[in-house]
N, C-alpha and C positions, 0 to 999 in steps of 0.2 A: 429347475427340476431338483437339484440337490437340497436347496433351501426349503422346498415344498415338502420333501421326503422327510428331512430331519424335524420340521415342525410338526408333521404328522405322528412322528415316533415320539417325540417329547409330549405331544398332547396325548397319544394314547398312554404314556407312561403316567401321566398326571391323572387321568381317569380309570388307571388300574386296568387299562385293557392290555395285559400283557402279551398275550397270543397275537393281536394285531400289532404291538410295537415290533414283536420280533420278525412277523412277516415283512412289514414295510421296511424294517431294517435290513432284512437279508437283501431286498431290491435295491437299497441305498448302496451297500457293500458291493452287489454284483455291477450296479451301474457306476459307482464312484469308488473304486478301492483305494483305500487309505488306512493308515493305522488309527487315525483318529475316529473314523466310521466303525472301526472293529471295536474300540472302546466302547462306543456307542451300544453297538451290539451284545458286548459282553456285559453291559449295563442291564440291558433289557433281560437278560438270562438270569443274572443275579437276582433281579426284581421278582422273577418267576421260579426262584428258588431252584435253578438249576446251575449250581457252581461247576459241575464237570463239564458243561458247555462252555462256560466263560473260560474255564482252564484251557481247553484245547484250542480255542479261539487266540488266547493271549499268549500260548506258550511260545517263547522265542522272540517277543517284542522287546523293543528297547526303550521306548519313550517312558518318562518317569511315571505317568498317570497309568499307562499299560502296565508296568511293573506293580504298581499299587494295588490295581484291579485283580491282577494275577496272584498276587498275596492273599486277598481277600479270599478268592475262591481257593486257593491251596488251605487256607485256615479252615475254611468250612469242611474241606474235604479231609481234614486231620493229615494233611501233608505239611508238617510244620517246619520240617528240612528246607523243603521248595521255596515256602513262604519268606522264610529268612533269608535265602539265597536272592530271592526277587527284590527284597528291600535293601540289603547289603550285598552288593556284586561280590562275586568270588575275587574279581582282580584287583578289589580294594578291601583287603581283610581288616575287620575291626572297625569299618568305616561307620560313622554314625549316620543315622537317617537324617537327611537335611531337607529342609521345606524347598530350598532352592535348587539343589541338586537332584534329588531322588523323587520326591512327591510333591504335588501341587498343595496338599494340605499336611503341613507339617506336623501339627499337633494329633491328627488323626494316624499319620505314619509312626510317630512315636508311640502312641497308645497301641497300634496293632502289635509293633514290635514288642512293646512290654507283654501283651498278652502272650506272644510265642515263647519269650524267655521265661515267663512264669510257668508255663505249662511243659518246658523242657528243662525245669527244676534249676533254673539260673536266676536265682532270687535277688542277687544285687544288681544284675543288668535290667532285670523288670523294673525294680524300683527307680533305677536311673531315668529310664525312658518315660515311665508314669510321671515323674516329676518333671521332665523335660516338657512333656504334653501340658500339663498345667501351666507352665511358666508360658508357654506360647498362647494358650487358650484358657484363661481362669474358669471358663464356664463348662469346661469338659468335665462334668460330675462324674462320668464313669471312672475318669483315672484316679480320681480322689477316692472313689468306692474301693478299686482295686488295692489302692494303697492302704487303706484301713483295713482290709482283708488280709493283707501281708503283714500288718501289724507296723506297718512303717510310715504311718501318716503323722505328718506335724499337727499341731493344734489349728483348728479351722479359722482362728484369729490371724494367724500368720499368714496361712495359705490364701485365704480371701481378704487380704489387708489392702494396703495403700497400693503395693506394687500391682496388685490385680486390677484394683481401680484404674490406675494409670494406663496399664496395658488395655483394657476395655476402651476407655477414653479415647486413646490413640487411635485404635482401629476404627472405631465408629467415626470420629472427627475426621481424620485422614480420608475414609471411604466416602464420608458424606460430601467432604469439599470437593473431590473429585467427581463425584456424582454430578453436584450442582454445577461444575464448571462445564461438563460436556452436555448436559440437559439444556443449559442455557445457550450454548452454540448450536445445538440441534434445533431448539425451537427458533432461534432468531432465522435459521435458513428455511424453516417452515413458514414463519411469518413474512419473509420475503417472497417466498412462493406463493402466499396466498394473495398478496397484492396483484399478482399478474393472472390468477386463476379464481372465478367465482364459483358458486356452488352449482350453477346450472351449466356451465360450458366445459366442464372437465371431461376430458374423454378417457377412456379406459387405457389408451396409449399413454397418454400424460400421466396418469396416475402411476403406472408401472414404472415411468421414467423417473419421477420424482421418488418413488419408494427405493428405487435402486441407487438413487444417488445418496438418499439417507443412510442406506445400507453401508455404503462405501465410506460414509463419512465417519463411521464409528470403527475405530482402531481396533475393537475386541470382536469385531464381526467373525461368527464361527467359521466361515469358509473364506474371511479375508486373508490377503498375503500378510498382513502384519500380526496375524495371530498365531501364536504358538501351540503346539499340540496339547502341551501339559495344561495351559490355561483352558483351552476349548473343553477338554473333557472335564475339567473340574466341575463344571457345572452339572454334570451327570451324577454327582454324588450328593448327599445331604452332608450335614454336619457330621462330627465324630461319632455321635452317640446312634445316629442313624445309619452309618457305615459299618455299625458294629452287626454288621456282616449279614444285612438283608434276611435276618431270620423271619421276620413278619413285615409284611408292606409298612412303609412310614405312613402316618396319618398327614404328615406334612407334603402334601403331594404337589404343591406348587414349587417347593424348594427343590425336590428330585427332577421335576421336569425342566425347569428353566423357562417356562413359557408362563407369563403373567396374562391376565384377563386383557382384552383390548381397551383404550382409553375410549371416553366419551366422545372426544372429538379429535379430529385430524391433526390439528395444529400443536397437540399437546404430546409431549414424550412421556412414555409410561414410567419406566424406572429409568435411573441414570446409568452410567457405564458401569458395567461389573468391576466391583473393585479390585479384583485380582488382575484385571487387564491393565488398570491404570498405575497401581503400585507394583512392587516387586511380587514375585510369585510366592514369597515366603508366608503369604497371609495365613494364619493357622485356622481361619475360620472359612468353611466353605459356603459359597454364596451362589446363588441363581445366575444364569446368563441371561441378561435381558436383551442381548443383540438379535434374537430371533425375533422379529417384530410381527405382530398380527397384522392382517391386511388393514388397509389405511380406509378409514371412512370419509365420507363427504364433509365439506366444510359446513360448519354451524356458524351463523354470524352470532353476535354478542347477545342481542335480544333473545333469539331463540335457544340460545345456550342457557339463559337464566331460567327461562320457562322450562326448559327440559330439567335442569338440575332442581327446580323447585318442585316438579312433579315427583322426581325420584327421592327426594329428601321426604317430601310429605307423605308419600305412599309408603315409604319404609317403617316397618314394624319396629318396636323396642328389641334390643338384644337381650339374649337369655342370659340371666346371671342370678346369683344368690345374694340376698341380702343379710348380712351376718350380723347378729346381735351381739353387743359388747357386754351385756348381763345376761345371765342364763334366763332368768324370770321377769325380768322388766318389761321387755317389748315384744314378748310373743303373743301370738295370735290365741285365742281362747282355746281352740282345739288342739294346741300343742303341736301343730303339723311341723314337720321336719321335713328338710330337701335334702336328699343324698347327693352324692357327687356327680351321679348319672343323670340327674334332673327328675328322679321318680320322687313323690311324695310319699312320705312314711308318716303314718299317724302313731308316732311315738314320742312322748314328750321329752325323752333324754336317749340320747344315743348309747349311752353305756348301760342301760338298763336301770332297773329300780335299785339295785344294790350299789350302783357307782356313785363315788363321792363328787360333789361339785368340783373338787380340785382335780378329779382325775378325768373326767371325759366331759367335754363342753359340747353343746349342742349347736346345730347349724339351723337357724331359724329364719323365718320370713317375717319381717317387721310388719305389723298391721299398719294398714293405710299406705303402704308404699309398695311401687312396681318392682319387678324383677329387674328392669332396665337398669336401675340405679346400682352403684357399686359403691360399699363402704370400705374405707381405708383407715389404718392406723394413722393417729397423730394428725387427722384431718387432711391428708394429703390426697388429692383426686386426680384420677387418670384421665386424661382427654382422649377419647375414642374417635378416630376420624373415620368416616366413611371413605372406601377407596375412591370411588367417583369424586368425592369433596376434595379429597387431597389433589386430584389431577387438575381441577379446576382452580386449586389455590396456588399450584405451581404454575400455571399459565398466568394467572394474574400477577404473581410475584415477578415473572420473568418479563412481563410487558412493562411493569414498573420499573424494574432495575434498568432497563434500556432507555427510560428517559431521561437518565442523567441526574435524578433529584439525589442530592447529598444524603439526606435521610433515607431513602431507600436504599442507597449504598451501605449506610451504617447497618442498617436491619439486614441486609443480604450478609453482611460479614458474620452475624451471629445466627444466621438462620440457614439451614441446609436441608436438602431432600436426602432420606434415607428409606429405601424400600417403597418409595412412592409417598410417604408420610413426611409433611412439612415439620421439623423439629428444630430446636436451637442447642447452642453449647451447653447451657444451663440444664436444660431438659436430660441430655445426654449425662452429664455428671451425676445429676441427682438419680436418674434411673439407674446408672453404674452402681451407686452407692446403696439404693434400696435393694438390687437383686444380690449384691454381695453381702449385705446385712443379713438377708434371708438365708444365704447358703451357708453363713458362718454358724448360724444357729442348727440348720439342718446338719451340716458337716460335723459341727462338735458332738451333736447327739448321736450320730451314726459312729464317729470315731470311738467314743465311749462305750457304745454299745458292743464294737468289735473287741474292745479290750475287756470286756464283761464288766465293765463298770455301771452294772444296769441301773441302779438306782440313780446314780449321777445322770446318766442318759436320760430317765425319764423327768428328772428335774429341768433339763435342758429343753426337752421337747415341750413343757408346759409354757415356756416362754414365746412359743411360736403363737402368730394369729389365729384365731378361729378358724379361718378359712382354709389355713393351711394344715391346722392340727386336724380337722374333720376330713382329711383326704386318705384315701386307702393305703397309699405308701406310709404314711407318718402312723396310722392307727397300726399297721402291720408291724412296724418297727417296736411301737410300744408292747404289743402282743410277744413278740419275741423277748423281749426286756423283761416282762413278766414270766414268761416260760423259763427263762434263766435263773430268775429268782425263786422258782418253784412254787410260784403263785398262780397255780393253774385256773382258778376262778378268775382272777383278774384278766390273765391271758385270754379265757373264752370271752369275757366282755369285749376286750379290745379286738378281737379277731372278729366277732359278730359285727361290731360297729363297722369295721373295715369291709366285710361282706355288704353290708348296707350301703356304705358309701360308695364302693367300687364293687358290685357284683359281677363285672366281668374281668376283675384281676385276679391273677393266682399267685400274686406276691405274696409270700408267708403261708401259703395254704397247705403245704406239706408239715409247717411246724405246727399248725392249727389242728391238723389231723391227728398229731402225736399228742397235742394237750387233751383232745377228746379222748384217745387212747388211756390216758393216764387218769382220768376223770371217770372212765369206765361209761361213757355216754354213748352206747352202741347205737341208738335210734339217731342221734344227731350226727354221728359219725357216717352212719350208713347214707343220711340224707346228704350229707357233704360230699361224700365220695361220688353219688350218682349225680348232683349239681356239677361237680366239675369235670366229670367225663362227658355230660352232655354239652359243657361250655367248650372244652377243649380236650379230644382224645389225644392228641399228639404232645401234650405237656406232661413232663415227669411228676409235676405236683399231682395230677389227677390220679395216676397209678400208685403213687405213695400212700394217697388218702384210701385208695381201694386196698392196698396191701394192709395198713393199719387195721382196717375194717375186718379183714379176715384174721388178721393176727389177734384181735381181740376175741374172736370167736374160738381161739386156739386152733384154727386151721392154719398152720404154719407153712405147709407145703404150697397150698394156694397164695398165702401172702407172699411166699419167696417167688412165685412166678410174677406177681404184680410188681413186686420191687425190681424183678430182673427186666420186666417191660421198660419200667421207668429208665434202668440203664440203658438199655438199647436205644431210646428215644434220646437220651443226651448221656453221652458216656462221660462228660465232664461234670455232672451231677453229684457232688461228693456226698450228700446225705442218702442218696438212693444206695449206694454202695455200701454205706454204713448200715442201713436197714436190712439190707441183704445179710450182712454178717450178724447182725442180732438173731435172724431168722435162723440161719445156719448153726448158731449157738444154742438155739431152743431145741433145733432137731438133733444138736450133739455132732455136727458135722464140723469138728473144729479146725480142721485144716482149711476147709472151704471158707469158714469164718475168718480165719487168718488172712486168706488171700482177698477177700473182700474188703477187710479194714485197711490193708496195705494199698489197694487201689484207690480209696477214698484219700489216704494221706499222700498219695503221688499226685493228685489233685490239687488238694489242699493239706499242706503239712501243718495248719493251725486247727484243723478239724479235731477238736479235743474228744468228741465222742468215740473216734476210731482209736484214739491212743487209750481211752478207757476200755473199749471192747477188747483190744488186745491184752490189757492188763487183767481183765476178767478171766479170759481163756488162760492165761498163765497162772492165775490163782487157783482155778480149778483143777488144773493139771500139776499143781503145787510146784511150780517153777517160780519159787518167791523171788529170787534175785531179778528176773526178767520182769516179773508183775512191778516190783518196785520201780523198774526203769520206766515202764509206759505209764504208771501212775503219775510219776513225777513229771514226765513230759505233758501229760494232760494238766498237771498242777501249775506247771510254768505258763502255760496258755491261759489258764482260767483258775487262778488263786483263789477265787471266792466260791468255788463250788463245794457245798457241804458234802456230797455222795463222793466226790474225789478225794477230799481230804480224809474221809471215812475209810475208804478202801485202801488209800497209802497207808494210813495207820495199820490197818488190817494186814498189810503185807509186812510192815516193819515188825509188827507184834509175833508173825509168823517166823521172821529172821530173829527172833530173841532180842530185839531192840525195843524192850518195853517202854524205856524212858521217852524215846522220840514217839513212839507209836501213842504214848498217853499226851504228849503235846498236840500232835495231829489231831486227837480225838476233842481235844478242848478247843481247837481252833474250828473243827467242824460243827461243834455244839453252837458256838458263838456266830458262824456264818448262817445258821438256819437253827432257831431253837425249836422249830416245828417238826424237824425231822428226827425219828425217835432212833433210828439206826446208830449214829454215833455215840447216843448216850448207853445204848445196848453194848455195843462193843467195847466201850470205856469200862463198863461192869465187867465185861468179860476179861479184860486186862488186869483189872484190879484183883479178880479172882484168881487169876493166874500168879499173882505176885502175893497171894494170902491176905490181900486187904479186905477182909469180909465185911466190915463195918461199912468202910466206904462204898463197897460195891452195892450192900444193901440200901443205903442212902440214895446212891443212884437209880436204883431199880425201882424205890419208892416214889421217887420224883417221876420216873418214866411211866409209872401207872397212871399217873394225871393225864398224860399226853395219850397213851395208847391203852386204855383200861380193859380192851377185849384182845390183847396180843397175848396168845398162848405161850410164845417162847419166853416172854418176860417171867411169867409165873413157873414156867419149867426152869430157868436159870436160878431164880429164888430158891425153889425147892432144893436144887443141887447145892446152893450156898449153905441152907440150913442143915443138909444132910452132913456137910463138911465140919459144920460145928455141933454135929451130934445131936441137933434138935430135930428128932425124927418125927414128931407130931407136927410140926409147922411145915417140915418138908413134905410130908404125905398130903397135908391140907393142900400146899400150892401144887403138887403134882395133880391132885384131883381137879382143881380149878383149871388147870392147864389142859386136861383132856375134855373137860365141859365146854370149852371154848372152840371145839372142833378143829384142831390142827389138823395139817397134811398127813397123809399116810405115813410118811417117813418120820415125821415128829411123833406120831402117835406110837410107833413102834419103840423109838428112842425113850419116849416117857415111860411105857410100860416096862422096858428093861430096867429103868432106873428104880421104878416102885418094887420091882423084883428083888433087886439088890440093895434094898434101902438099908438092910441092917449088916451089911457086908462093909468092913472097913475099905477105905480106899486104897491102902497099900495092896491088900490082896486082889482087889478089884483091877488094880492096873497090871497085876501079875497074870490075872485071869484073860 
């Protein structure tokens, strides 16, 4: 009865029937109360986004897996102190999270503890645990992302290098050998049983007896005496990224459930032994639990098996995939049809739009005359895709061959093993690990450079990606963010538009995209984007950030503020939403509330330079120039390539009468972005304060080429000509400034300057 209930719970989880899983699991815990079953019930509630239920179920439990699940529930409920205490017991202060002692998945445990330390402002400890997680599982990309965000990531070539390759090979080879040995022993037992029973005379009692013997044969059986609680419950969790805390259901349902589809024939074992039950419990990779076996089917003899397999393989259609063109225009079909990442056909010849260069955006196309079932890979490598049913038959064939005692077959078995039901060999594992790490090196280096705000270098690295990875939603979003930081809003718009086409369901970077459209004054596109995001996911902070930017563009700052506050309510750790709240408070001149919002963003992410910039702007407006310099310098240390930050830092220095340093900062700001007119204008202002009239006029004459309709440029030129007693030219430039329709405040200033045109500066200062 217990095995049936467990199988039903796992099957319900596999099919996302969470309410049914909870109900059946409650019956399981009532009939067979144990901490292992409580872990399963808590996992059901976590899958159903009910962390508070898992919290009360697991509170006070002692098993390692129970404490790990309890820590996850605490983390979701923002009870970080309790989460840390669950992973590091109080009776062992300062103890490190160990995969052997505390949690069954060491990498996931280190990652979770790193997040806890990060959000409790213990940066060094967080960095240590993220690095530990990567050393245990090099494929734990989320840990490398966190290191990049903290500014502590090593070069991707070092992180995803030879040591990572050896770690992956060791894990897979060890697990594969263990699986093969166990599978061979179980299949031999089934073959012996098959000699005594035919397909016609097997009674249900005999089938039940054989099934029970096979369950007892497996030392990792869920309810067997040899199984530890930590190992049993490990199968209830997915890998480290999916335990990121059950915010949304993971698409990898089979890994979460621990139940695989039933085999085609009875005497073929589906998966080998769970690697965590054969090796030590310190395996950093969470794996499925194959010991909950599906009901056995009747024996099928070899002839019938061939017929069945033939029908299965002949009837199965080709797998969906995209054929990626190596050259943009060579092999595309005449209509220029592109295939987006979600399988939707778009009638666009180019992903990036008509203005995109061939080096900036590469299209994903379907080659003419080829089916979607074929995959194209770089350097001529070919991926072999095995159907699950084919792999089971291959496993049976290889097992029966190995029992014959043929030396050739024994040699082949030494180089061949079964991993996850797929026959593979050592060379394939080595080559596969090398290919994966090569891809992660490129992605990781691009992401690291982007987090360091070396955006042009990041764009160059992303260009090295294969077409199929370059044209994915995540990569295109990162490219859009890089263009945004480079103040190339048109390039960012093209990149984010391509990302939307590739992955219309993804919200990655859409908050930044809405800000891009805000700066471009694209009110129609911004409104459409906000409505699309709200209809896609009303509970995502990115959706409400886009809606807030839409209202902010219409100067409705109070409604915009409410939308940004809704984003904060949905995810209190979303730093950008706090920053946008601060911007709206400043627009409404609620400076104290703006300071609080910026500080909240910095508590979440102290490298969020936008908040340092916001605090500096408030201090600048309040004429607290020393504090303004401090905050601008903090932003400058994080992003030393931002022309805007350099410009305002120079403005603060000029206000502090440190004109030499201010001029140096303005020069750096001009070099950082020659299209930005603000640093040139401020440089002219500083030169005017130093009475360098000729140099100031030269800068303003050059600035007129970049901003010919900027009234403040002509007003400043009029002021310089007045200082030089050239009243006719001063009057001319003041008139031009008024004709360009400046703001009401500027109009008043210009008219006052015209009225005092013939008043000497010394008398004007006294007035």
